[in-house]
Every structure is written in C-alpha cells, then in structure tokens.
C-alpha positions in Angstrom: -3.5 2.6 8.5 -0.7 5.1 9.3 0.3 3.3 12.5 0.7 0.0 10.7 2.7 1.6 7.9 5.0 3.3 10.3 5.6 0.0 12.1 6.4 -1.8 8.9 8.8 1.0 7.9 10.5 0.9 11.3 11.1 -2.9 10.8 13.0 -2.3 7.5 16.7 -1.6 7.3 17.8 1.6 5.7 18.7 5.2 6.3 15.6 6.7 4.7 13.4 8.1 7.4 12.3 11.6 6.4 8.6 10.6 6.1 8.7 8.3 9.1 9.9 11.2 11.2 6.8 13.3 10.4 4.0 13.4 13.1 1.0 11.2 13.0 -1.3 14.0 11.8 0.8 14.3 8.7 0.4 10.6 7.9 -3.4 10.8 8.5 -3.6 13.7 6.1 -1.6 11.9 3.4 -3.8 8.8 3.8 -6.9 10.9 3.5 -5.5 12.5 0.3 -4.7 9.1 -1.3 -8.1 7.7 -0.4 -9.7 10.7 -2.0 -7.7 10.2 -5.2 -8.7 6.5 -5.2 -12.4 7.4 -4.7 -12.3 9.9 -7.5 -10.3 7.7 -9.9 -11.2 4.1 -9.1 -10.2 2.9 -12.6 -6.7 4.2 -12.0 -6.1 3.6 -8.3 -6.6 0.4 -6.3 -6.8 0.4 -2.5 -5.4 -2.7 -1.0 -5.4 -3.8 2.6 -1.7 -3.9 3.5 -2.5 -5.1 7.1 -3.0 -8.6 5.7 -0.1 -11.0 5.5 2.3 -10.5 2.6 1.3 -13.6 0.8 -2.4 -12.6 0.7 -1.4 -9.0 -0.2 0.8 -10.3 -3.1 -2.2 -12.4 -4.3 -4.4 -9.4 -4.2 -1.9 -7.3 -6.2 -1.7 -10.0 -8.8 -5.5 -10.1 -9.0 -5.7 -6.4 -9.5 -3.1 -6.6 -12.3 -5.1 -9.4 -14.0 -8.4 -7.5 -13.7 -7.1 -4.2 -14.9 -4.5 -5.1 -17.4 -5.6 -8.6 -18.5 -2.2 -10.0 -17.6 -1.8 -13.1 -15.6 1.4 -13.2 -13.5 2.7 -16.2 -11.6 3.1 -15.7 -7.9 6.6 -15.6 -6.6 7.9 -16.8 -3.2 8.1 -13.8 -0.9 
C-alpha cells in the first residue's frame, strides 16, 4: 500500500526523497503498474505483503527464494 510504503520511507534516515515527494496519485499508479507486471509474469515477480512485521516478511522472502530457485537460506537476525 502506498501509504504504508511512504510511512516506512519517512522513518528511514537518509537524504533520498525524490520519490517520496511525489503525490499519492503517482504512488498509486506505480503500484498498479507493478501489480500488472506481477499478474502478467507470475514466474518472475512475487508480490509480498510488506505490511506484515519484518520477521514474517523475511521468512516469506526466504520461502519465495526456496520455491523459485531451490535454494535454502538461513534466516538472519533483523
């Protein structure tokens, strides 16, 4: 969700903010575009729920890597 993504970006330190300064309509269009790519190329693009806590998201990323690449990675402390 663009609102959640912008909130996460605002919580990070750093000077990079050119995308964060764009209006919400821009972020919704970008999200729609990425979801369209994921729908058309499901073997290449995985859609993950980044609203979940980072430990659960990390586990989901590792699971996608294992399923798609056949590689098992050990979780790391995050």
